[in-house]
C-alpha positions in Angstrom: -23.4 22.4 37.7 -24.1 22.3 33.9 -22.5 22.5 30.9 -25.4 22.6 28.4 -25.9 26.2 27.6 -28.9 28.0 28.0 -31.9 27.7 25.8 -31.6 29.5 22.4 -31.6 33.2 22.7 -34.9 35.1 21.9 -34.6 36.8 18.1 -35.8 40.2 17.8 -36.0 40.9 13.9 -33.5 38.5 12.9 -31.1 39.7 15.8 -30.3 38.0 19.2 -32.2 39.8 21.9 -29.4 39.8 24.1 -31.5 41.1 27.2 -33.9 38.3 27.2 -31.2 35.9 26.6 -29.5 36.7 29.6 -32.2 37.6 32.1 -34.8 35.8 30.9 -34.1 33.2 34.2 -32.6 30.4 32.7 -29.0 31.4 32.8 -28.4 32.4 36.6 -29.2 29.2 38.6 -27.8 29.1 42.0 -25.9 25.9 43.0 -28.3 24.0 44.3 -30.5 24.2 41.1 -27.6 23.5 38.6 -27.5 20.1 37.0 -24.6 18.2 35.8 -23.7 17.1 32.2 -23.7 13.1 31.6 -19.8 13.2 31.5 -19.6 15.0 35.3 -22.5 13.2 36.5 -20.8 9.8 35.6 -17.2 10.9 37.0 -19.4 12.1 40.2 -21.1 8.9 40.9 -17.6 7.1 40.6 -16.0 9.3 43.0 -18.8 9.0 45.6 -19.2 5.3 44.6 -14.9 4.6 44.9 -15.5 6.8 48.5 -18.1 4.7 50.1 -16.0 1.3 49.8 -12.6 2.8 49.8 -13.0 4.7 53.0 -13.8 2.0 55.4 -11.3 -0.5 53.5 -8.7 1.7 54.2 -9.0 2.6 57.8 -9.8 -1.5 58.4 -6.3 -2.4 56.7 -4.5 -0.1 58.3 -5.7 -0.7 61.7 -4.6 -4.1 61.0 -1.2 -3.6 60.1 2.0 -4.3 61.9 3.0 -0.4 62.2 5.7 0.7 64.7 3.3 2.8 66.2 1.3 2.9 69.6 -2.3 1.4 69.3 -4.3 4.1 70.2 -2.3 6.2 67.6 -2.6 3.8 64.8 -6.7 3.5 65.3 -6.9 7.3 65.2 -4.7 7.4 62.0 -6.8 4.6 61.1 -9.9 6.6 61.1 -8.3 9.8 60.2 -7.4 8.0 56.7 -11.0 7.1 56.2 -12.3 10.4 57.2 -9.9 12.1 54.6 -11.2 9.8 51.9 -14.5 10.4 52.6 -14.0 14.2 52.9 -12.2 13.3 49.1 -14.7 11.6 47.6 -17.8 13.0 49.0 -19.7 9.7 49.1 -21.5 11.6 52.4 -21.7 15.0 52.9 -18.3 16.8 54.0 -19.7 17.4 57.8 -21.2 13.9 57.9 -17.8 12.2 57.2 -16.6 14.4 60.1 -18.9 13.0 62.3 -18.9 9.8 61.3 -15.3 10.0 62.5 -15.9 11.7 65.7 -18.2 8.8 66.5 -15.5 5.9 65.5 -12.9 7.7 67.5 -15.0 7.4 70.6 -16.5 3.8 69.7 -12.9 2.5 69.4 -12.1 3.9 72.8 -9.3 6.5 71.4 -10.5 8.9 73.7 -13.6 9.3 76.1 -16.8 11.3 74.7 -16.3 14.3 77.3 -12.8 15.0 75.9 -13.0 14.5 72.3 -16.7 16.8 72.3 -14.5 19.9 73.8 -13.6 21.6 71.6 -17.3 22.1 70.1 -17.5 24.5 72.9 -14.5 26.4 71.1 -14.9 30.5 71.0 -14.1 30.0 67.0 -17.7 28.0 66.7 -19.3 31.1 68.0 -17.5 33.5 65.8 -18.6 31.3 63.1 -22.2 30.9 63.8 -22.4 35.1 64.8 -20.7 35.9 61.6 -22.7 33.7 59.7 -25.9 35.2 61.2 -24.5 38.6 60.2 -23.9 37.4 57.0 -27.4 36.2 56.4 -29.2 39.4 57.2 -27.2 41.1 54.9 -28.0 38.7 52.0 -31.6 39.1 53.0 -31.9 42.6 53.0 -29.9 43.2 49.8 -26.9 45.2 51.3 -24.4 43.6 48.3 -26.7 45.3 45.8 -26.7 49.0 47.4 -23.2 48.8 47.9 -22.4 47.4 44.2 -24.6 50.1 42.6 -23.1 52.7 44.7 -19.3 51.6 43.4 -20.9 51.6 40.1 -22.3 54.9 40.3 -18.8 56.5 40.9 -18.4 59.2 38.0 -16.6 57.7 34.8 -16.8 53.8 36.1 -19.6 52.4 34.0 -18.4 53.7 31.3 -15.3 51.5 30.4 -15.9 47.8 30.5 -12.2 47.5 32.4 -13.2 49.7 35.0 -16.5 48.0 35.4 -15.0 44.5 35.7 -12.4 46.0 38.6 -15.4 48.0 40.0 -17.0 44.2 40.4 -13.8 42.9 41.7 -13.3 45.7 44.3 -17.3 45.1 45.8 -16.8 41.3 46.0 -13.2 41.3 47.6 -14.5 43.9 50.3 -18.0 41.9 50.8 -16.4 38.4 50.9 -14.0 39.4 53.7 -17.2 39.6 56.0 -19.7 37.8 54.2 -19.3 34.1 52.9 -17.8 33.8 49.4 -20.7 32.2 48.0 -23.3 34.5 49.3 -21.4 37.4 47.9 -21.4 36.1 44.4 -24.7 34.5 44.4 -25.9 38.1 45.6 -23.9 40.2 43.1 -24.3 37.6 40.2 -28.0 39.1 38.8 -26.5 42.9 38.9 -23.5 41.5 36.6 -25.9 39.8 34.4 -27.7 43.0 34.0 -24.8 45.1 33.2 -23.5 42.1 30.5 -27.0 42.4 28.6 -26.7 46.3 28.4 -23.0 45.6 27.3 -24.0 42.7 24.6 -26.8 44.6 23.5 -24.7 48.1 22.9 -21.9 45.6 21.0 -24.8 44.3 18.8 -26.2 47.5 18.0 -22.8 48.9 17.2 -21.9 46.0 14.8 -19.0 45.0 16.9 -20.6 41.1 17.0 -22.9 39.4 14.6 -26.8 39.4 15.0 -26.8 36.1 15.3 -24.0 36.0 18.0 -24.1 33.8 21.4 -24.0 36.6 23.9 -22.9 33.6 26.8 -19.4 33.6 25.0 -18.3 37.0 25.1 -15.1 37.5 26.5 -16.2 40.5 28.1 -18.8 38.2 30.2 -16.3 35.5 31.4 -14.3 38.2 32.7 -17.0 39.8 34.5 -18.0 36.4 36.1 -14.3 35.3 36.8 -13.5 38.2 38.6 -16.9 37.8 41.0 -15.3 34.2 41.2 -11.9 34.8 42.0 -11.9 38.3 43.7 -14.4 36.4 46.3 -11.7 33.9 46.8 -8.9 36.5 47.4 -11.2 38.8 49.6 -12.2 36.2 52.1 -8.7 36.0 52.9 -8.5 39.4 54.5 -10.3 38.4 57.9 -10.6 35.8 60.3 -14.4 35.7 59.6 -13.7 36.0 55.7 -13.7 32.4 55.1 -14.2 29.0 56.5 -10.4 27.4 55.6 -9.3 30.7 57.9 -11.0 30.0 61.3 -10.4 26.4 60.6 -6.5 27.1 60.0 -6.5 29.6 62.6 -7.9 27.2 65.4 -5.7 24.3 64.2 -2.8 26.6 64.7 -4.1 28.1 68.1 -4.1 24.8 69.0 -0.6 23.9 68.0 1.1 26.7 69.6 -0.9 27.9 71.7 -0.4 31.5 70.4 -4.0 33.7 70.1 -4.3 35.4 66.6 -6.6 38.2 67.1 -8.7 39.6 64.1 -6.7 42.9 63.8 -3.1 40.6 63.7 -5.0 38.4 61.0 -6.4 41.5 59.0 -2.5 43.4 59.0 -1.1 40.2 58.0 -3.4 39.1 55.2 -4.0 42.7 53.7 -0.6 43.0 51.3 -1.3 39.3 50.3 -4.6 40.3 49.2 -3.9 43.5 47.8 -1.0 41.9 45.6 -3.3 39.1 44.3 -6.2 41.4 43.1 -3.2 43.5 41.2 -2.3 40.4 39.5 -5.9 39.4 39.4 -6.9 42.3 37.3 -3.8 42.4 35.2 -3.8 38.6 34.2 -7.8 38.7 33.6 -7.4 41.4 31.0 -4.7 39.9 29.2 -6.1 35.9 29.0 -9.8 37.4 28.6 -9.5 40.9 26.8 -13.1 42.5 26.4 -14.0 43.2 23.0 -15.2 46.6 23.5 -13.3 48.9 25.8 -15.5 52.3 26.0 -19.4 51.9 26.5 -22.5 53.8 26.6 -26.1 52.6 28.1 -24.5 51.1 31.4 -24.8 54.8 33.4 -28.6 54.7 32.3 -29.0 51.0 33.8 -27.2 51.6 37.0 -29.0 55.1 37.5 -32.5 53.2 36.7 -31.6 50.1 39.1 -30.4 52.5 42.1 -33.2 54.8 41.5 -35.7 51.7 41.8 -33.9 50.7 45.6 -35.1 53.8 46.9 -33.5 54.9 50.2 -32.3 52.3 52.5 -34.9 50.7 54.7 -35.3 50.1 58.5 -33.9 46.6 58.2 -31.0 47.7 56.1 -30.3 50.6 58.7 -30.4 47.7 61.2 -28.3 45.3 59.4 -25.1 48.0 59.1 -25.5 49.0 63.0 -25.4 45.4 64.4 -22.4 44.4 61.4 -20.4 48.1 62.3 -20.8 47.4 65.9 -19.3 43.9 65.6 -16.2 44.8 63.4 -15.5 47.8 65.8 -15.9 45.7 69.0 -13.5 43.3 67.2 -11.2 45.7 66.3 -10.9 47.9 69.5 -8.3 45.9 71.6 -6.1 46.7 68.8 -6.9 50.4 68.3 -6.2 50.7 72.4 -3.0 48.8 72.0 -1.7 51.1 69.5 -2.9 54.4 71.6 -2.0 53.1 75.1 0.6 50.1 74.5 -0.1 46.5 75.1 0.9 46.5 78.5 -2.0 48.9 79.7 -4.7 48.1 81.9 -7.6 49.1 79.5 -5.9 46.8 76.7 -5.7 43.5 78.7 -9.2 44.4 80.4 -10.6 45.0 76.9 -8.5 42.0 75.3 -10.0 39.7 77.9 -13.3 40.8 77.7 -14.0 41.2 74.3 -13.6 37.7 73.2 -13.9 37.6 69.6 -16.7 34.5 69.6 -18.5 36.4 72.2 -18.6 39.7 70.2 -19.7 38.1 67.0 -22.9 36.2 68.8 -23.4 39.7 70.6 -23.6 41.6 67.4 -25.6 38.7 65.6 -27.8 39.2 68.6 -28.7 42.7 67.9 -30.4 41.6 64.8 -33.3 40.1 67.0 -33.4 43.3 68.9 -33.3 46.0 66.6 -36.5 46.4 65.1 -38.2 46.8 61.7 -42.0 47.5 63.2 -42.1 48.3 66.5 -45.8 47.9 66.8 -45.6 44.6 65.3 -42.8 43.4 67.3 -40.7 42.6 64.1 -37.2 42.1 64.5 -34.6 43.3 61.5 -34.0 39.1 61.2 -36.2 36.1 62.5 -34.9 32.8 63.9 -36.0 30.8 61.0 -33.9 33.5 58.8 -30.9 32.3 60.9 -31.4 29.0 60.8 -30.8 29.0 57.3 -26.9 29.4 57.9 -24.1 27.0 57.0 -24.3 25.0 60.2 -22.4 21.9 58.2 -19.3 24.2 58.0 -19.9 24.8 61.3 -20.1 21.1 62.7 -16.7 20.5 60.2 -14.9 23.1 61.7 -15.9 21.0 64.8 -14.8 17.9 64.2 -11.7 19.3 62.3 -10.5 21.2 65.6 -11.0 17.6 67.4 -8.9 15.7 65.0 -6.1 18.1 65.5 -6.5 17.9 69.6 -6.6 14.4 69.0 -3.2 14.2 66.8 -1.4 16.1 69.5 -3.0 14.2 72.8 -2.4 10.8 71.6 1.0 11.7 70.2 0.4 10.9 66.3 1.4 14.5 65.4 4.7 13.7 66.6 5.1 10.3 64.7 3.5 11.8 61.7 6.1 14.7 61.7 9.5 12.5 62.3 8.3 9.8 59.4 7.7 12.9 56.8 10.9 14.4 57.6 12.8 11.6 57.3 10.9 10.5 53.8 10.4 14.7 52.5 13.0 16.8 51.2 11.7 19.7 53.5 14.3 20.8 55.9 14.0 24.7 56.3 11.0 26.8 56.7 11.0 27.9 53.0 10.8 24.3 51.6 8.2 23.5 54.2 6.0 26.6 53.4 6.3 25.5 49.6 5.6 22.2 50.1 2.5 23.3 52.7 1.1 26.0 49.9 1.3 23.8 46.7 -0.6 20.7 49.1 -3.1 22.8 49.7 -4.0 24.3 46.4 -3.8 20.8 44.7 -6.1 19.5 47.3 -8.6 22.2 47.3 -9.2 22.1 43.2 -10.7 18.4 43.7 -12.4 19.0 47.2 -14.1 22.0 49.1 -11.7 24.3 50.4 -12.7 23.9 53.8 -11.5 20.2 53.9 -8.6 21.2 52.5 -7.5 23.4 55.4 -8.9 20.8 57.6 -6.1 18.0 55.8 -3.3 19.9 55.1 -2.9 21.9 58.2 -2.8 18.9 60.6 -0.2 17.5 58.3 1.8 20.4 58.8 2.2 21.4 61.8 4.2 17.9 63.1 5.9 18.0 60.3 7.3 21.4 61.0 7.8 20.1 64.8 9.9 17.3 64.0 12.0 19.0 62.1 12.6 22.0 64.6 10.8 24.5 62.7 8.4 27.0 63.9 5.2 25.8 62.4 3.2 29.2 62.3 4.3 30.7 58.8 3.8 26.9 57.0 0.3 26.4 58.6 -0.7 30.1 57.9 0.3 29.7 54.4 -1.6 26.5 53.9 -4.6 28.3 55.4 -4.2 30.8 53.0 -3.5 28.5 50.1 -6.6 26.4 50.8 -8.5 29.3 49.4 -7.0 29.2 45.9 -8.4 26.7 44.3 -9.2 28.7 40.9 -9.1 26.1 38.2 -12.1 23.8 38.3 -15.9 24.3 38.9 -16.0 22.1 41.7 -12.8 23.5 43.1 -15.2 25.9 45.6 -18.8 26.7 45.5 -18.4 30.1 43.3 -16.5 28.7 41.1 -19.4 26.2 40.4 -21.6 29.4 40.2 -20.4 31.6 37.7 -19.8 28.3 35.4 -23.1 27.7 35.8 -24.3 31.0 34.4 -23.3 30.1 30.6 -20.9 32.5 30.6 -17.1 31.1 31.2 -16.0 28.1 28.9 -14.6 25.3 30.9 -11.1 25.5 29.2 -11.4 29.4 29.7 -11.7 28.5 33.3 -9.1 26.3 33.8 -6.7 28.6 31.9 -6.9 31.4 33.8 -7.2 29.3 36.8 -3.8 27.8 36.4 -2.3 30.8 36.1 -3.6 32.0 39.3 -2.8 29.0 41.2 0.7 29.2 40.1 0.8 33.0 41.1 -1.0 32.6 44.1 1.1 30.0 45.3 4.2 32.3 44.5 2.5 35.2 46.3 1.9 33.4 49.5 5.2 31.9 49.6 6.8 35.4 49.5 4.5 37.4 51.2 3.5 35.9 54.3 6.9 34.6 56.0 7.6 38.5 55.3 4.3 40.1 57.0 4.6 37.3 60.0 8.0 39.1 60.8 6.6 42.6 60.5 3.2 41.7 62.5 4.5 40.0 64.9 1.4 37.8 64.6 1.9 34.4 66.5 5.0 36.1 68.6 
């Protein structure tokens, strides 16, 4: 990412050409295209260099220490410590760190390869693959932009900066519940910048700002961009496939407790948390980043023009929505049958057994390669080269996370960790552990990926709960949700980095706003998750 502002805005008759400044191609940069400032580059080099030496040093040192535990447990703990350091310092890509750990576990004889690698056949792996392919089709065919212009075209929305910002938050939340948070923000960024350009030009024409003002430093721009980033994090909690930490945390919880969490159960539990956080998000966003102007004109015309340019829905868009609709319907069908006919009915038991979530995901994704956009040319909605672009690294990371979770239980290391933690940490009840788990997950997610945060914290929380005789379900679920709540820094989440790289969000503004949401988010998780688990009966 870059702290450097884009090039000097163009001047027209002594005034800043806002549209050129915002839409000239230098403002929006995808995460892979962003560059680091000298200070950030120096910090990243130091962090990565530290990881190269610290990870093996700590692993070897712990393996040689005379600790009071079984030798197999000690070797697994040594490898885990090294992997966690690799995840935090990132001297190698995070998925590669997990693979190095898995390789070390087998080579050191902790467990045979067939046993270690078995979790890669988990149904959740297939859920990841299917959901990512569906998201790739939505990204390729512009579903996000069409949805955005449809919502913004609702009468009255485009006349107020407040409504526009809230509308973008709603759109982002809805999309990120099913599509990658990063992809959602990347898809909506050009639309948001276009609208910001119109608002900036209007403010200049009205004399609200000086003719030579910097359009990248408007509070309304910061509010709009932060709403995109934070809205994606909040919306990603809504479904199991909304964010990688959800599937990783759910897999670890199911592995430890033996309780299956259905798509519908997760959604019902997360919905009140998402709603509460979004309301707080809108309220605090406007208090901390109050837009310079409330009523706006010209945005409606811009949106109308952009919507007209889209034209009618293409065959590819329709096919993508069909595949997406079939997948979600089959995910939710067992829950609807359960409500109508009861959880003991033969129909529910049949559907619950056959409509495995992972199988449904890959079935829905497969439709994209069957539904044609041009039958004569045998052209399908998606090609395999498109599908190959999905985030395979996250899939690998999930597999390695589940592997370590299984080994923690199989070797007895989880019980050892839990016993030691219960004796040294002032946590003796479910509320205290939930608060501890939430705070730890948010803290780690601020400095490393939220995916790695879930993979690190959940395996710590579960044995801690077991050691003091507390059901681990609520604390582990709280930690899973909290892993997505890194709001303060550009490095906290990819979507934070993207909006920061747009040049519209000063780092101090992001830190100040993000800190407030971190604190409020933690309190909401601690208050809402236990209540909703009790109400929905999830995991029971």
